[in-house]
C-alpha positions as CSV (number, residue, x, y, z in Angstrom):
1,M,85.4,60.5,83.0
2,K,83.5,61.0,86.1
3,K,85.8,61.0,88.9
4,T,85.7,59.8,92.7
5,M,86.9,62.3,94.7
6,Y,89.0,61.7,97.6
7,I,89.6,64.9,96.8
8,L,93.1,65.8,98.4
9,L,94.3,68.7,96.8
10,V,98.3,68.2,96.2
11,T,97.9,64.6,94.8
12,I,96.4,61.9,95.8
13,T,99.7,60.3,96.7
14,F,101.0,63.4,98.4
15,A,98.0,64.1,100.4
16,S,97.4,60.6,101.7
17,A,100.9,61.1,103.2
18,L,100.2,64.4,104.5
19,F,97.1,63.0,106.1
20,F,99.4,60.3,108.1
21,N,102.4,62.2,109.1
22,W,100.9,65.9,109.3
23,G,103.1,68.3,111.2
24,K,101.1,70.0,114.1
25,I,101.5,73.6,114.8
26,G,99.5,74.8,117.6
27,M,96.4,73.0,118.9
28,A,92.9,73.3,117.0
29,D,89.9,73.9,118.5
30,T,87.0,71.2,117.6
31,G,86.6,72.4,114.4
32,V,83.0,74.0,114.8
33,G,84.4,77.6,114.7
34,Q,86.1,76.8,111.4
35,L,82.7,74.9,110.0
36,N,80.6,78.1,111.2
37,R,83.3,80.7,109.4
38,F,82.7,78.2,106.0
39,A,79.2,78.1,105.9
40,D,78.8,82.0,106.6
41,V,81.1,82.8,103.2
42,L,79.3,80.1,101.2
43,N,75.9,81.6,102.2
44,K,77.5,85.2,101.6
45,K,78.4,84.1,98.3
46,D,74.4,82.5,98.0
47,I,76.1,79.0,97.6
48,S,74.0,76.6,99.4
49,V,75.3,74.2,102.0
50,T,74.9,70.4,100.6
51,S,77.2,68.6,103.3
52,W,79.8,69.2,106.0
53,N,82.1,66.9,107.7
54,L,84.6,67.2,110.6
55,Y,87.0,64.7,111.3
56,A,89.9,64.0,114.0
57,R,92.3,61.4,114.2
58,E,94.7,59.7,116.6
59,A,97.4,56.6,116.5
60,K,97.3,53.8,119.0
61,M,100.5,52.4,119.8
62,N,101.2,49.2,121.4
63,T,97.2,48.3,121.8
64,S,95.4,45.8,119.7
65,V,92.6,46.5,117.9
66,S,90.4,44.2,119.2
67,K,90.9,45.6,122.8
68,I,90.3,49.2,121.2
69,I,86.9,47.9,119.7
70,S,86.2,46.2,123.1
71,K,86.2,49.7,124.5
72,Y,84.7,51.4,122.4
73,K,81.5,48.8,121.8
74,E,80.9,49.1,125.7
75,D,81.3,53.2,125.4
76,F,79.0,53.3,122.4
77,K,76.3,50.8,122.9
78,N,74.1,52.2,120.3
79,F,76.3,52.1,117.1
80,K,76.3,49.7,114.5
81,W,79.7,47.8,113.8
82,T,81.1,46.2,110.6
83,K,84.1,45.3,109.2
84,A,85.8,46.4,106.1
85,D,89.3,46.0,104.2
86,N,89.4,42.2,105.5
87,G,89.1,43.0,108.8
88,N,91.5,45.3,109.4
89,K,89.3,48.3,109.4
90,I,86.3,48.2,111.7
91,I,83.8,51.1,111.4
92,G,81.0,52.0,114.0
93,T,78.0,54.2,113.1
94,F,75.2,55.8,114.2
95,N,72.5,58.3,112.7
96,H,71.7,61.2,115.3
97,N,68.6,63.7,114.1
98,L,70.8,65.9,112.5
99,V,74.4,64.4,112.4
100,T,76.0,61.1,111.6
101,E,78.8,59.9,114.1
102,R,81.3,57.6,112.6
103,I,84.2,56.0,114.1
104,V,86.8,54.1,111.8
105,V,89.7,51.8,113.9
106,T,91.9,50.6,110.9
107,S,95.0,48.5,111.7
108,T,98.5,49.4,110.7
109,G,100.1,46.2,111.6
110,N,102.7,45.7,114.9
111,N,99.9,45.6,117.4
112,S,99.2,49.4,116.3
113,S,96.4,51.1,114.8
114,Y,94.8,55.0,113.9
115,V,91.6,56.0,114.9
116,I,89.3,58.8,112.9
117,Y,86.6,60.2,114.9
118,E,84.1,61.9,112.1
119,L,80.9,64.0,112.1
120,S,78.6,65.0,108.9
121,G,75.7,66.2,108.0
122,T,73.8,67.6,104.9
123,K,73.1,71.1,106.3
124,W,74.5,73.2,109.0
125,D,73.0,75.5,110.9
126,Q,72.4,76.3,114.5
127,Q,70.7,73.3,115.4
128,A,73.3,71.4,113.5
129,E,76.1,73.1,115.3
130,K,74.3,72.6,118.8
131,E,74.2,68.8,118.2
132,T,77.8,68.6,116.9
133,N,79.3,70.5,119.8
134,K,77.0,68.1,122.3
135,L,78.4,65.1,120.6
136,I,82.2,66.2,120.7
137,K,81.9,66.8,124.6
138,N,80.3,63.4,125.4
139,S,82.6,61.3,122.8
140,L,85.9,62.5,122.4
141,E,87.2,61.6,125.9
142,N,86.1,57.9,125.2
143,I,87.6,58.0,122.1
144,F,91.2,59.7,122.4
145,S,93.9,59.8,125.1
146,K,94.8,63.3,124.2
147,E,93.4,66.2,122.9
148,P,93.2,65.8,118.7
149,T,93.4,68.2,116.3
150,F,90.6,68.4,113.8
151,F,89.8,68.6,110.1
152,T,87.0,70.4,108.4
153,C,85.2,70.0,104.9
154,I,81.8,71.8,103.8
155,K,80.5,71.7,100.3
156,G,78.1,73.7,98.4
157,T,76.4,73.9,95.4
158,M,75.4,77.3,93.3
159,G,72.8,76.9,90.4
160,G,74.0,77.7,87.0
161,K,77.7,76.6,85.0
162,L,79.8,79.5,85.3
163,E,81.7,79.1,82.0
164,G,85.2,80.1,82.2
165,V,85.5,81.5,85.5
166,L,86.6,79.0,87.8
167,Q,89.9,80.7,88.4
168,G,87.9,83.9,89.1
169,I,85.6,81.9,91.6
170,K,89.1,80.9,93.0
171,N,90.5,84.1,93.3
172,D,87.4,85.3,95.3
173,F,87.9,82.8,97.9
174,L,91.8,83.2,98.2
175,G,91.0,86.9,98.9
176,T,88.2,86.2,101.5
177,F,90.7,84.0,103.3
178,K,93.4,86.3,102.9
179,A,95.3,83.5,101.9
180,T,98.1,82.6,99.7
181,K,98.5,79.8,97.3
182,I,100.6,77.3,97.8
183,E,100.2,75.0,94.5
184,E,97.4,74.0,92.2
185,I,95.5,71.5,90.1
186,K,93.8,72.4,87.0
187,E,92.0,70.2,84.7
188,G,88.9,71.1,82.4
189,A,86.5,72.0,84.6
190,F,87.9,71.4,87.6
191,V,90.2,73.5,90.0
192,S,92.0,72.9,93.2
193,V,94.3,75.1,95.6
194,S,96.4,74.5,98.6
195,A,96.5,77.8,100.6
196,Y,97.7,78.9,103.7
197,T,95.9,82.0,105.7
198,E,97.0,83.3,109.2
199,Q,93.5,83.5,110.2
200,W,93.7,80.1,112.1
201,N,96.4,78.5,113.6
202,D,96.9,74.8,112.5
203,A,98.7,73.9,109.6
204,L,100.5,70.8,107.3
205,V,104.2,71.2,106.6
206,A,104.7,70.4,103.5
207,N,108.1,70.4,101.4
208,G,108.5,73.3,104.1
209,K,105.5,75.1,103.4
210,K,103.0,75.4,105.9
211,I,99.2,74.4,104.2
212,N,96.0,74.7,106.4
213,L,93.2,75.4,103.5
214,Q,92.2,73.8,100.3
215,I,89.5,74.8,97.9
216,A,88.0,72.9,95.0
217,I,85.5,74.0,92.3
218,R,84.0,72.2,89.6
219,E,81.4,72.6,87.1
220,N,78.9,69.6,86.7
221,N,77.8,69.2,82.9
222,V,74.8,66.9,84.0
223,D,73.1,69.4,85.8
224,K,74.8,72.8,85.0
225,S,75.7,73.5,88.5
226,T,78.9,74.9,90.4
227,T,80.2,72.9,93.2
228,I,82.6,74.6,95.8
229,I,84.4,72.5,98.4
230,I,86.1,74.1,101.4
231,G,88.6,71.9,103.8
232,T,91.5,72.3,106.5
233,P,93.6,71.5,106.1
234,I,92.4,68.2,104.1
235,I,89.3,67.6,101.8
236,T,87.7,64.7,101.9
237,V,84.3,64.2,100.0
238,E,84.3,60.6,100.0
239,Y,86.1,58.5,102.8
């Protein structure tokens, strides 16, 4: 059965809880450095980058969604704004040259909400990095009231279905990042792992253990390719 992937690598329920109740350990940079690291690893392994995402999140307490949106519409006049989830979610989008910029405001009731800022693209190179840095610099102070923690995700594809070697690919990536496996899910032609590495400081705390790296690998039966997704600390393929 084909899965719609919100690949959150512990379980869907548990990973969602992680996202909304993360424990911050140190402050992240903008995530661009991690995207560079991930892209470099994929390129060195002859894996073509096909998409990337960068997220930042902040809870807004005692502020109505309408007030937040009113400010954002003033600050981001070029964005196209739409409603979803019966009006409880407002999404603003603008497509730049290489990067798509998106702001999602979701009501959580009791005059509170959370805001997610997302940048995404289909390739990662020096031009995409430059545009991403510029957008972050220009947008963050108009979205967040304090410095947010960033989440990153990158997806790559390699030609050829590599039968029976998913575990080998997984172990290779864990070794590359000098990461310790925390939890793993295996299902047919799919494997995912949550891990911890000391190569960067930010992490989520789950059941007393730190997680700051997630890797998913899938063999695709249709085109006989292998897809690798790397994220920190949460992978989101479809949002």
